[in-house]
MIROBA-419997 format. One line per field, with one value per atom (N, C-alpha, C, CB): residue number from 0; residue in one letter; atom name; x, y, z. Coordinates in nm, 4 decimals. Glycine has a CB too. Layout:
% MIROBA-419997
nr: c(NUM, ...)
rest: c(A, ...)
atom: c(CA, ...)
xx: c(X, ...)
yy: c(Y, ...)
zz: c(Z, ...)
This chain:
% MIROBA-419997
nr: c(0, 0, 0, 0, 1, 1, 1, 1, 2, 2, 2, 2, 3, 3, 3, 3, 4, 4, 4, 4, 5, 5, 5, 5, 6, 6, 6, 6, 7, 7, 7, 7, 8, 8, 8, 8, 9, 9, 9, 9, 10, 10, 10, 10, 11, 11, 11, 11, 12, 12, 12, 12, 13, 13, 13, 13, 14, 14, 14, 14, 15, 15, 15, 15, 16, 16, 16, 16, 17, 17, 17, 17, 18, 18, 18, 18, 19, 19, 19, 19, 20, 20, 20, 20, 21, 21, 21, 21, 22, 22, 22, 22, 23, 23, 23, 23, 24, 24, 24, 24, 25, 25, 25, 25, 26, 26, 26, 26, 27, 27, 27, 27, 28, 28, 28, 28, 29, 29, 29, 29, 30, 30, 30, 30, 31, 31, 31, 31, 32, 32, 32, 32, 33, 33, 33, 33, 34, 34, 34, 34, 35, 35, 35, 35, 36, 36, 36, 36, 37, 37, 37, 37, 38, 38, 38, 38, 39, 39, 39, 39, 40, 40, 40, 40, 41, 41, 41, 41, 42, 42, 42, 42, 43, 43, 43, 43, 44, 44, 44, 44, 45, 45, 45, 45, 46, 46, 46, 46, 47, 47, 47, 47, 48, 48, 48, 48, 49, 49, 49, 49, 50, 50, 50, 50, 51, 51, 51, 51, 52, 52, 52, 52, 53, 53, 53, 53, 54, 54, 54, 54, 55, 55, 55, 55, 56, 56, 56, 56, 57, 57, 57, 57, 58, 58, 58, 58, 59, 59, 59, 59, 60, 60, 60, 60, 61, 61, 61, 61)
rest: c(M, M, M, M, D, D, D, D, L, L, L, L, W, W, W, W, R, R, R, R, K, K, K, K, I, I, I, I, G, G, G, G, V, V, V, V, G, G, G, G, I, I, I, I, V, V, V, V, M, M, M, M, M, M, M, M, V, V, V, V, P, P, P, P, S, S, S, S, F, F, F, F, V, V, V, V, G, G, G, G, G, G, G, G, G, G, G, G, L, L, L, L, L, L, L, L, Y, Y, Y, Y, S, S, S, S, W, W, W, W, T, T, T, T, H, H, H, H, S, S, S, S, W, W, W, W, F, F, F, F, V, V, V, V, V, V, V, V, W, W, W, W, G, G, G, G, W, W, W, W, V, V, V, V, I, I, I, I, V, V, V, V, M, M, M, M, A, A, A, A, I, I, I, I, V, V, V, V, A, A, A, A, G, G, G, G, S, S, S, S, I, I, I, I, M, M, M, M, G, G, G, G, G, G, G, G, K, K, K, K, F, F, F, F, P, P, P, P, R, R, R, R, K, K, K, K, K, K, K, K, E, E, E, E, S, S, S, S, E, E, E, E, Y, Y, Y, Y, A, A, A, A)
atom: c(N, CA, C, CB, N, CA, C, CB, N, CA, C, CB, N, CA, C, CB, N, CA, C, CB, N, CA, C, CB, N, CA, C, CB, N, CA, C, CB, N, CA, C, CB, N, CA, C, CB, N, CA, C, CB, N, CA, C, CB, N, CA, C, CB, N, CA, C, CB, N, CA, C, CB, N, CA, C, CB, N, CA, C, CB, N, CA, C, CB, N, CA, C, CB, N, CA, C, CB, N, CA, C, CB, N, CA, C, CB, N, CA, C, CB, N, CA, C, CB, N, CA, C, CB, N, CA, C, CB, N, CA, C, CB, N, CA, C, CB, N, CA, C, CB, N, CA, C, CB, N, CA, C, CB, N, CA, C, CB, N, CA, C, CB, N, CA, C, CB, N, CA, C, CB, N, CA, C, CB, N, CA, C, CB, N, CA, C, CB, N, CA, C, CB, N, CA, C, CB, N, CA, C, CB, N, CA, C, CB, N, CA, C, CB, N, CA, C, CB, N, CA, C, CB, N, CA, C, CB, N, CA, C, CB, N, CA, C, CB, N, CA, C, CB, N, CA, C, CB, N, CA, C, CB, N, CA, C, CB, N, CA, C, CB, N, CA, C, CB, N, CA, C, CB, N, CA, C, CB, N, CA, C, CB, N, CA, C, CB, N, CA, C, CB, N, CA, C, CB, N, CA, C, CB, N, CA, C, CB)
xx: c(0.1251, 0.0103, 0.1049, -0.1053, 0.0564, 0.1463, 0.1451, 0.0107, 0.1389, 0.1599, 0.1390, 0.1749, 0.0393, -0.0696, -0.2206, -0.0696, -0.2192, -0.3360, -0.3245, -0.4541, -0.2187, -0.2341, -0.1929, -0.0512, -0.2253, -0.2024, -0.4043, -0.0763, -0.4292, -0.5862, -0.6775, -0.5741, -0.6268, -0.6498, -0.6844, -0.5049, -0.6146, -0.4979, -0.6515, -0.2437, -0.6968, -0.7501, -0.8783, -0.7260, -0.9529, -1.0960, -1.1339, -1.1143, -1.0057, -1.0401, -1.0368, -1.0216, -0.9869, -1.0033, -1.1504, -0.9348, -1.2675, -1.4143, -1.3977, -1.5318, -1.4590, -1.4929, -1.4642, -1.3612, -1.3530, -1.2277, -1.3132, -0.9950, -1.3648, -1.3933, -1.5730, -1.2973, -1.5631, -1.7627, -1.7426, -1.8645, -1.7191, -1.6960, -1.6888, -1.6061, -1.5854, -1.5158, -1.6139, -1.3666, -1.6701, -1.7597, -1.9057, -1.8051, -1.9646, -2.0373, -2.0486, -2.0526, -1.9325, -1.9272, -1.8794, -1.8219, -1.8717, -1.8158, -1.9263, -1.6230, -2.0151, -2.1999, -2.2543, -2.3048, -2.2245, -2.2848, -2.2286, -2.2013, -2.0874, -2.0119, -1.9495, -1.8203, -1.9142, -1.9025, -1.7300, -1.9702, -1.6068, -1.5442, -1.4142, -1.5978, -1.3282, -1.2336, -1.1259, -1.1410, -1.0947, -1.0938, -1.1407, -1.1486, -1.2846, -1.2885, -1.3079, -1.3790, -1.3127, -1.2795, -1.1507, -1.2961, -0.9559, -0.8939, -0.8805, -0.8988, -0.9841, -1.0034, -1.0244, -1.0033, -1.1556, -1.2328, -1.0847, -1.4738, -1.0136, -0.8516, -0.7814, -0.7961, -0.7957, -0.6161, -0.6907, -0.4862, -0.8098, -0.8926, -0.8656, -1.0663, -0.9300, -0.9387, -0.7554, -1.0404, -0.7104, -0.5714, -0.5030, -0.4647, -0.5071, -0.4446, -0.6074, -0.3790, -0.7421, -0.7868, -0.6824, -0.9326, -0.6310, -0.6086, -0.4674, -0.6247, -0.4278, -0.2712, -0.2584, -0.2123, -0.4092, -0.4254, -0.3793, -0.6032, -0.4793, -0.5580, -0.4464, -0.8162, -0.3473, -0.2354, -0.1506, -0.1987, -0.1281, -0.0144, -0.0659, -0.0523, -0.1637, -0.2103, -0.3045, -0.0603, -0.2569, -0.2998, -0.4781, -0.2624, -0.4935, -0.6611, -0.6678, -0.8712, -0.7266, -0.6590, -0.7870, -0.6936, -0.7814, -0.8148, -0.8544, -0.6661, -0.9099, -0.9131, -0.9100, -1.0196, -0.9011, -0.7959, -0.9032, -0.6566, -0.8946, -0.8880, -0.9934, -0.7512, -0.9476, -1.1134, -1.2436, -1.0722, -1.2022, -1.2799, -1.3867, -1.2117, -1.3702, -1.4854, -1.6021, -1.4378, -1.5912, -1.6743, -1.7624, -1.6319)
yy: c(-0.1499, 0.0076, 0.1398, 0.0021, 0.2224, 0.3364, 0.4224, 0.4618, 0.5144, 0.6271, 0.7105, 0.6634, 0.7685, 0.8445, 0.7726, 0.8011, 0.5917, 0.5894, 0.5065, 0.5090, 0.5030, 0.4256, 0.6196, 0.2319, 0.7154, 0.8576, 0.8424, 1.0266, 0.8503, 0.8345, 0.6945, 0.7085, 0.6101, 0.5125, 0.6124, 0.4037, 0.6629, 0.6453, 0.7642, 0.7092, 0.9170, 0.9991, 0.9148, 1.1346, 0.8427, 0.8029, 0.7080, 0.6956, 0.6407, 0.6196, 0.6463, 0.5696, 0.7959, 0.8975, 0.9000, 1.0566, 0.8824, 0.9377, 0.8315, 0.9206, 0.7758, 0.6224, 0.6482, 0.4709, 0.6760, 0.6499, 0.7984, 0.6563, 0.8821, 0.9973, 1.0055, 1.0731, 0.9787, 0.9447, 0.8394, 0.8133, 0.7515, 0.6375, 0.6227, 0.5941, 0.7294, 0.7216, 0.8075, 0.7688, 0.9152, 1.0734, 0.9506, 1.3366, 0.8553, 0.8073, 0.7465, 0.7831, 0.6623, 0.5504, 0.6505, 0.3890, 0.7099, 0.7975, 0.9194, 0.8997, 0.9186, 0.9499, 0.8321, 1.0425, 0.7458, 0.6022, 0.5754, 0.4667, 0.5969, 0.4971, 0.6155, 0.3358, 0.8172, 0.7791, 0.7989, 0.5861, 0.7152, 0.6773, 0.7119, 0.5465, 0.7068, 0.7793, 0.5998, 0.9268, 0.5680, 0.4277, 0.3107, 0.3980, 0.2715, 0.2422, 0.3496, 0.1566, 0.4894, 0.5225, 0.4821, 0.6530, 0.5567, 0.4441, 0.3611, 0.4078, 0.2410, 0.1856, 0.1326, 0.1815, 0.2012, 0.2053, 0.3196, 0.3474, 0.3494, 0.3591, 0.3644, 0.3285, 0.2726, 0.1321, 0.0781, 0.0055, 0.0332, -0.0828, -0.0661, -0.0705, 0.0829, 0.1133, 0.1639, 0.1897, 0.1672, 0.2024, 0.0116, 0.3144, -0.0137, -0.1388, -0.1815, -0.2528, -0.1770, -0.2129, -0.1362, -0.1905, 0.0615, 0.0992, 0.0509, 0.2194, -0.0163, -0.0413, -0.1822, -0.0680, -0.2263, -0.4160, -0.3537, -0.5192, -0.3140, -0.2916, -0.1587, -0.2216, -0.1187, 0.0106, -0.2154, 0.2252, -0.1977, -0.3399, -0.4907, -0.4070, -0.4423, -0.5476, -0.6721, -0.6202, -0.6629, -0.8201, -0.8777, -0.8279, -0.7613, -0.8620, -0.9058, -0.6884, -0.9107, -1.0394, -0.9450, -1.2961, -0.9343, -0.7944, -0.8916, -0.6750, -0.8738, -0.9438, -0.8518, -1.0292, -0.9729, -0.9349, -0.9463, -1.0443, -0.8487, -0.7522, -0.8217, -0.7131, -0.9759, -0.9906, -1.1550, -1.0280, -1.0579, -1.1491, -1.0277, -1.2076, -0.9575, -0.8654, -0.7992, -0.7869, -0.9121, -0.8510, -0.9927, -0.7709)
zz: c(-0.0411, -0.0195, -0.0021, 0.1586, -0.0384, -0.1392, 0.0667, -0.3536, 0.0479, 0.1223, 0.1899, 0.1039, 0.0578, -0.0077, 0.0991, -0.2152, 0.0152, 0.1140, 0.2862, 0.0204, 0.2816, 0.4340, 0.5263, 0.4693, 0.4561, 0.5255, 0.5133, 0.4062, 0.3858, 0.3430, 0.5287, 0.0986, 0.4989, 0.5977, 0.7416, 0.6090, 0.7689, 0.9197, 0.9245, 0.9377, 0.8108, 0.8605, 0.8408, 0.8119, 0.7716, 0.7622, 0.9227, 0.5997, 0.9283, 1.1045, 1.2050, 1.1552, 1.2134, 1.3340, 1.3398, 1.3125, 1.2408, 1.2152, 1.3418, 1.0467, 1.2990, 1.3997, 1.5688, 1.3449, 1.5657, 1.6895, 1.7441, 1.6349, 1.7665, 1.7771, 1.7554, 1.6755, 1.7054, 1.7155, 1.8598, 1.5167, 1.8342, 1.9518, 2.0886, 1.9417, 2.1001, 2.2046, 2.2990, 2.1824, 2.1621, 2.2802, 2.2681, 2.1552, 2.2597, 2.2595, 2.3300, 2.1987, 2.3801, 2.5427, 2.5935, 2.5734, 2.5852, 2.7522, 2.7859, 2.7327, 2.7195, 2.7618, 2.7640, 2.6479, 2.7198, 2.7358, 2.9156, 2.5912, 2.8981, 3.0997, 3.1742, 3.0856, 3.0713, 3.2312, 3.2333, 3.2812, 3.1544, 3.2092, 3.0744, 3.2718, 3.1570, 3.0889, 3.0280, 3.2276, 3.1237, 3.0778, 2.9410, 3.1648, 2.9253, 2.8029, 2.6739, 2.8088, 2.6764, 2.5505, 2.5273, 2.5242, 2.5713, 2.5753, 2.5283, 2.6242, 2.6181, 2.5189, 2.4231, 2.5150, 2.4330, 2.2535, 2.1498, 2.2625, 2.1875, 2.0977, 2.0237, 2.0857, 2.1947, 2.1231, 2.0802, 2.2233, 2.0620, 1.9800, 1.8260, 2.0065, 1.8170, 1.7426, 1.6055, 1.8096, 1.6810, 1.6300, 1.5911, 1.7907, 1.6535, 1.6190, 1.5277, 1.7829, 1.4742, 1.3874, 1.2670, 1.4013, 1.2902, 1.1883, 1.1023, 1.2143, 1.2045, 1.2156, 1.1192, 1.4007, 1.1288, 1.0201, 0.9259, 0.9641, 0.8858, 0.6879, 0.6870, 0.6516, 0.7173, 0.6956, 0.7085, 0.8877, 0.7315, 0.7677, 0.6490, 0.9951, 0.6307, 0.5225, 0.5991, 0.4437, 0.7388, 0.7819, 0.7598, 0.9673, 0.6779, 0.6521, 0.4389, 0.7138, 0.4203, 0.2937, 0.1968, 0.3330, 0.1292, -0.0005, -0.0899, -0.0770, -0.1868, -0.2696, -0.4135, -0.2385, -0.4423, -0.6181, -0.6623, -0.7109, -0.8301, -0.9120, -0.9882, -0.9739, -1.0234, -1.0845, -1.0104, -1.3070, -0.8713, -0.7852, -0.7971, -0.6181, -0.7699, -0.7732, -0.8687, -0.7415, -1.0103, -1.0642, -1.0568, -1.1988)
């Protein structure tokens, strides 16, 4: 994955991190839960950028 795509994935993954963190804080009023959510989202974003999730080949889309 090229650098610009990794940067884009990182930016896009910030949105559910912020929204989910705010939602979890409004439900639980606990910063520990929010930090847990942020860490989980960072692991998911890192896995996506690192290529840990299998991607379909272009011939499999059609």
